C-alpha positions as a LaTeX table, in Angstrom:
\begin{tabular}{lrrr}
\hline
Residue & $x$ (\AA) & $y$ (\AA) & $z$ (\AA) \\
\hline
Met1 & 73.58 & 80.44 & 118.57 \\
Ser2 & 74.86 & 78.94 & 121.26 \\
Lys3 & 77.03 & 81.32 & 123.20 \\
Gln4 & 79.74 & 78.59 & 123.72 \\
Asn5 & 80.69 & 78.58 & 120.05 \\
Pro6 & 84.29 & 79.57 & 119.79 \\
Leu7 & 83.91 & 82.46 & 118.14 \\
Ile8 & 81.70 & 84.60 & 120.49 \\
Asn9 & 83.67 & 83.68 & 123.22 \\
Leu10 & 86.33 & 84.93 & 121.25 \\
Ala11 & 84.15 & 88.39 & 121.22 \\
Leu12 & 83.07 & 88.27 & 124.66 \\
Ser13 & 86.42 & 88.84 & 124.83 \\
Ser14 & 87.30 & 91.42 & 122.59 \\
Asn15 & 86.21 & 94.84 & 123.16 \\
Ala16 & 87.65 & 95.88 & 119.44 \\
Leu17 & 85.73 & 92.66 & 117.51 \\
Gln18 & 82.58 & 94.17 & 119.14 \\
Gln19 & 83.18 & 97.44 & 118.36 \\
Thr20 & 83.93 & 96.30 & 115.01 \\
Leu21 & 80.50 & 93.85 & 115.30 \\
Glu22 & 78.99 & 96.91 & 115.94 \\
Ser23 & 80.19 & 99.20 & 113.59 \\
Leu24 & 78.42 & 96.57 & 110.78 \\
Thr25 & 75.56 & 96.32 & 112.34 \\
Ile26 & 76.04 & 92.61 & 113.06 \\
Pro27 & 74.63 & 90.67 & 116.22 \\
Leu28 & 76.61 & 89.21 & 118.04 \\
Ser29 & 75.11 & 86.47 & 118.43 \\
Lys30 & 75.62 & 86.46 & 114.40 \\
Tyr31 & 78.96 & 86.21 & 114.15 \\
Pro32 & 79.60 & 82.87 & 113.48 \\
Glu33 & 76.95 & 82.22 & 110.49 \\
Val34 & 79.27 & 86.21 & 109.00 \\
Cys35 & 81.00 & 85.00 & 105.38 \\
Gly36 & 84.20 & 86.52 & 105.34 \\
Ile37 & 85.18 & 87.58 & 102.01 \\
Asp38 & 88.72 & 88.44 & 101.23 \\
Glu39 & 91.22 & 88.62 & 97.83 \\
Ala40 & 94.98 & 87.41 & 96.64 \\
Gly41 & 96.29 & 87.91 & 93.58 \\
Arg42 & 94.43 & 91.93 & 92.88 \\
Gly43 & 98.27 & 93.73 & 92.74 \\
Cys44 & 99.96 & 91.29 & 90.93 \\
Ile45 & 101.02 & 91.62 & 87.03 \\
Ala46 & 100.79 & 87.75 & 86.50 \\
Gly47 & 98.26 & 85.20 & 87.22 \\
Ser48 & 94.74 & 84.63 & 88.98 \\
Leu49 & 92.69 & 86.70 & 90.08 \\
Phe50 & 91.61 & 84.52 & 93.02 \\
Val51 & 88.46 & 85.78 & 96.10 \\
Cys52 & 87.03 & 83.56 & 98.61 \\
Gly53 & 84.33 & 83.37 & 100.95 \\
Val54 & 84.70 & 81.91 & 103.97 \\
Val55 & 81.64 & 81.09 & 106.82 \\
Leu56 & 83.43 & 79.14 & 109.99 \\
Glu57 & 80.92 & 76.23 & 110.84 \\
Ser58 & 82.78 & 74.31 & 113.90 \\
Pro59 & 86.39 & 75.70 & 114.01 \\
Ile60 & 88.15 & 75.41 & 117.31 \\
Gln61 & 89.86 & 77.90 & 119.50 \\
Ser62 & 93.05 & 76.93 & 119.17 \\
Leu63 & 92.88 & 76.92 & 115.66 \\
Leu64 & 90.98 & 80.58 & 115.75 \\
Glu65 & 94.52 & 82.03 & 118.02 \\
Arg66 & 96.76 & 81.13 & 114.97 \\
Ile67 & 94.14 & 82.62 & 111.88 \\
Lys68 & 96.11 & 86.08 & 111.02 \\
Asp69 & 96.42 & 88.28 & 108.20 \\
Ser70 & 97.48 & 85.76 & 105.60 \\
Lys71 & 100.64 & 88.56 & 104.73 \\
Lys72 & 102.12 & 87.83 & 108.33 \\
Leu73 & 102.29 & 84.38 & 108.00 \\
Ser74 & 104.98 & 82.27 & 105.77 \\
Gln75 & 104.13 & 79.63 & 103.14 \\
Ser76 & 103.99 & 77.01 & 105.06 \\
Val77 & 101.64 & 77.49 & 107.58 \\
Arg78 & 99.08 & 79.33 & 105.88 \\
Asp79 & 99.72 & 75.86 & 103.76 \\
Ser80 & 98.89 & 74.16 & 106.69 \\
Leu81 & 95.97 & 76.69 & 108.16 \\
Ser82 & 94.57 & 76.33 & 105.50 \\
Val83 & 94.15 & 72.34 & 104.87 \\
Glu84 & 92.52 & 72.56 & 109.04 \\
Ile85 & 90.21 & 76.05 & 108.30 \\
Gln86 & 88.67 & 73.69 & 104.86 \\
Ser87 & 87.32 & 71.26 & 106.94 \\
Cys88 & 85.83 & 73.14 & 109.44 \\
Ala89 & 84.31 & 75.43 & 107.11 \\
Arg90 & 82.05 & 76.37 & 103.88 \\
Phe91 & 83.78 & 78.12 & 101.46 \\
His92 & 84.18 & 79.18 & 97.50 \\
Ile93 & 86.82 & 79.99 & 95.88 \\
Val94 & 86.54 & 81.97 & 92.21 \\
Gln95 & 89.97 & 81.99 & 90.30 \\
Lys96 & 90.16 & 84.57 & 87.48 \\
Thr97 & 92.74 & 84.35 & 85.33 \\
Ser98 & 94.86 & 86.89 & 83.55 \\
Lys99 & 93.49 & 86.84 & 79.99 \\
Gln100 & 89.97 & 86.71 & 81.77 \\
Ile101 & 90.93 & 90.09 & 84.15 \\
Asp102 & 92.80 & 91.46 & 79.95 \\
Glu103 & 88.83 & 91.06 & 78.80 \\
Lys104 & 86.67 & 92.58 & 81.43 \\
Gly105 & 89.01 & 94.51 & 83.40 \\
Leu106 & 90.44 & 93.95 & 87.19 \\
Ser107 & 86.60 & 95.23 & 88.36 \\
Val108 & 84.96 & 93.68 & 86.30 \\
Cys109 & 86.18 & 90.24 & 87.32 \\
Ile110 & 86.29 & 90.81 & 91.23 \\
Lys111 & 82.47 & 92.05 & 91.10 \\
Glu112 & 81.97 & 88.43 & 89.26 \\
Ser113 & 83.81 & 86.88 & 92.02 \\
Leu114 & 82.27 & 88.29 & 94.92 \\
Leu115 & 78.45 & 87.72 & 93.07 \\
Glu116 & 79.38 & 84.33 & 92.89 \\
Ile117 & 80.04 & 84.15 & 96.00 \\
Leu118 & 77.14 & 85.67 & 97.43 \\
Ser119 & 75.00 & 83.17 & 95.23 \\
Ser120 & 76.97 & 80.38 & 96.48 \\
Leu121 & 77.61 & 80.75 & 100.03 \\
Asn122 & 74.14 & 80.74 & 102.58 \\
Ala123 & 74.72 & 83.70 & 105.36 \\
Pro124 & 73.50 & 87.05 & 107.15 \\
Phe125 & 75.83 & 89.20 & 106.82 \\
Tyr126 & 78.98 & 89.19 & 103.75 \\
Val127 & 82.31 & 90.87 & 104.32 \\
Phe128 & 84.62 & 92.49 & 101.90 \\
Asp129 & 87.54 & 93.37 & 102.70 \\
Gly130 & 88.77 & 96.83 & 102.00 \\
Asn131 & 86.36 & 99.63 & 101.42 \\
Cys132 & 84.30 & 99.19 & 98.30 \\
Ala133 & 81.75 & 97.14 & 97.42 \\
Phe134 & 81.57 & 97.07 & 93.67 \\
Gly135 & 77.73 & 98.53 & 94.42 \\
Ile136 & 76.47 & 95.57 & 95.20 \\
Pro137 & 73.37 & 94.86 & 97.21 \\
His138 & 73.86 & 93.47 & 101.25 \\
Leu139 & 77.67 & 93.49 & 100.96 \\
Lys140 & 79.43 & 95.36 & 103.33 \\
Thr141 & 83.28 & 96.13 & 103.45 \\
Leu142 & 85.37 & 96.38 & 106.07 \\
Val143 & 88.83 & 97.95 & 105.90 \\
Lys144 & 91.96 & 95.46 & 106.95 \\
Gly145 & 89.26 & 93.45 & 107.68 \\
Asp146 & 91.21 & 90.25 & 107.90 \\
Ser147 & 93.24 & 91.92 & 110.62 \\
Lys148 & 90.00 & 92.30 & 112.04 \\
Leu149 & 87.87 & 89.89 & 111.31 \\
Tyr150 & 88.35 & 85.91 & 111.95 \\
Thr151 & 86.26 & 84.45 & 109.33 \\
Ile152 & 87.48 & 87.24 & 106.24 \\
Ser153 & 90.96 & 86.58 & 108.24 \\
Ala154 & 90.26 & 82.84 & 107.70 \\
Ala155 & 89.42 & 83.99 & 103.35 \\
Ser156 & 92.43 & 85.65 & 103.15 \\
Ile157 & 94.22 & 82.68 & 104.29 \\
Leu158 & 92.10 & 79.95 & 101.50 \\
Ala159 & 92.68 & 82.62 & 98.80 \\
Lys160 & 96.76 & 83.39 & 99.88 \\
Ser161 & 97.58 & 79.45 & 99.17 \\
Val162 & 96.05 & 79.36 & 96.19 \\
Lys163 & 97.58 & 82.26 & 94.84 \\
Asp164 & 100.84 & 80.83 & 96.05 \\
Ser165 & 100.19 & 76.82 & 94.61 \\
Glu166 & 99.53 & 78.72 & 91.23 \\
Met167 & 102.86 & 80.51 & 91.36 \\
Leu168 & 104.68 & 77.81 & 91.95 \\
Ala169 & 103.44 & 76.48 & 88.91 \\
Leu170 & 103.47 & 78.57 & 86.68 \\
His171 & 106.93 & 79.19 & 88.04 \\
Lys172 & 108.15 & 75.67 & 86.16 \\
Glu173 & 106.35 & 76.49 & 83.19 \\
Phe174 & 108.12 & 80.35 & 83.10 \\
Pro175 & 111.19 & 79.81 & 85.51 \\
Gln176 & 112.69 & 83.49 & 84.38 \\
Tyr177 & 110.27 & 85.55 & 85.57 \\
Asp178 & 111.20 & 83.89 & 88.88 \\
Phe179 & 107.07 & 83.26 & 90.62 \\
Ala180 & 107.95 & 81.57 & 92.96 \\
His181 & 109.46 & 84.60 & 94.50 \\
Asn182 & 107.55 & 87.38 & 93.39 \\
Lys183 & 104.58 & 85.56 & 93.22 \\
Gly184 & 103.02 & 87.27 & 90.38 \\
Tyr185 & 103.67 & 91.03 & 92.08 \\
Gly186 & 106.03 & 93.97 & 90.51 \\
Thr187 & 108.98 & 93.63 & 92.01 \\
Lys188 & 111.78 & 95.44 & 90.36 \\
Ala189 & 113.43 & 92.19 & 89.80 \\
His190 & 110.33 & 90.89 & 87.76 \\
Leu191 & 110.16 & 93.70 & 85.95 \\
Glu192 & 113.81 & 94.05 & 84.54 \\
Lys193 & 112.37 & 90.55 & 83.48 \\
Ile194 & 109.21 & 91.71 & 81.53 \\
Gln195 & 112.16 & 93.71 & 80.31 \\
Lys196 & 114.46 & 91.48 & 79.39 \\
Cys197 & 112.58 & 88.88 & 78.55 \\
Gly198 & 108.97 & 90.70 & 77.17 \\
Phe199 & 105.60 & 89.28 & 78.51 \\
Cys200 & 104.42 & 85.23 & 78.54 \\
Pro201 & 101.03 & 84.37 & 78.19 \\
Val202 & 100.53 & 84.69 & 81.99 \\
His203 & 101.43 & 88.73 & 82.61 \\
Arg204 & 98.61 & 90.56 & 82.05 \\
Gln205 & 99.27 & 92.34 & 79.09 \\
Ser206 & 96.28 & 94.71 & 79.74 \\
Tyr207 & 98.17 & 96.40 & 82.34 \\
Arg208 & 99.75 & 99.59 & 81.08 \\
Leu209 & 103.19 & 99.54 & 83.11 \\
Lys210 & 104.11 & 103.40 & 83.32 \\
Ser211 & 108.36 & 103.03 & 83.16 \\
Leu212 & 107.54 & 99.52 & 84.24 \\
Leu213 & 106.98 & 100.22 & 87.90 \\
Thr214 & 102.46 & 100.33 & 88.77 \\
Pro215 & 100.17 & 98.62 & 86.83 \\
Ser216 & 97.24 & 101.19 & 85.11 \\
Leu217 & 93.85 & 99.12 & 86.65 \\
Phe218 & 93.59 & 100.29 & 89.68 \\
\hline
\end{tabular}
């Protein structure tokens, strides 16, 4: 692949990025073909889990320079970048509902999502943000990958954008839980609403909340 590819150009100018690729035993020439994978909603107590895989096929450098870990971006910026990323990438997003998580468990849902992405996107290397490959052969992992590889950052943005959209829609259906602001996470205010109103159908009711503070499926 041509070294004029923006991903390679950026890698050549970053010792840290080159070291990351070396640690993953990914040749620099293959970096543009890497499938980055990240999720949104893993730590939530309501709503779906979304897992996204991205291969950046024809990104422009100005877009790459704006791609960062999705948690560091505002929702409006994430949504705008999501549209741009989709226009220059192959991607696959898997949704696992709260019901599926309750029935199968979070780990099984993550593993199923990862396997679906590997079967849906053809790539020489797959790198998942975090430190657990869930027993999947050929899946590499990278702690804080969403801040180290552009492909994982892009996957993070797409996954978080879809998750945010889901929670805004659920907020209209269940306004008492303020999903528009807590995005399904177990904030103090959210837990107080559960104590007052009980669970709604999109809460992960298999989670054992110790004093309504922490979920058990981690």
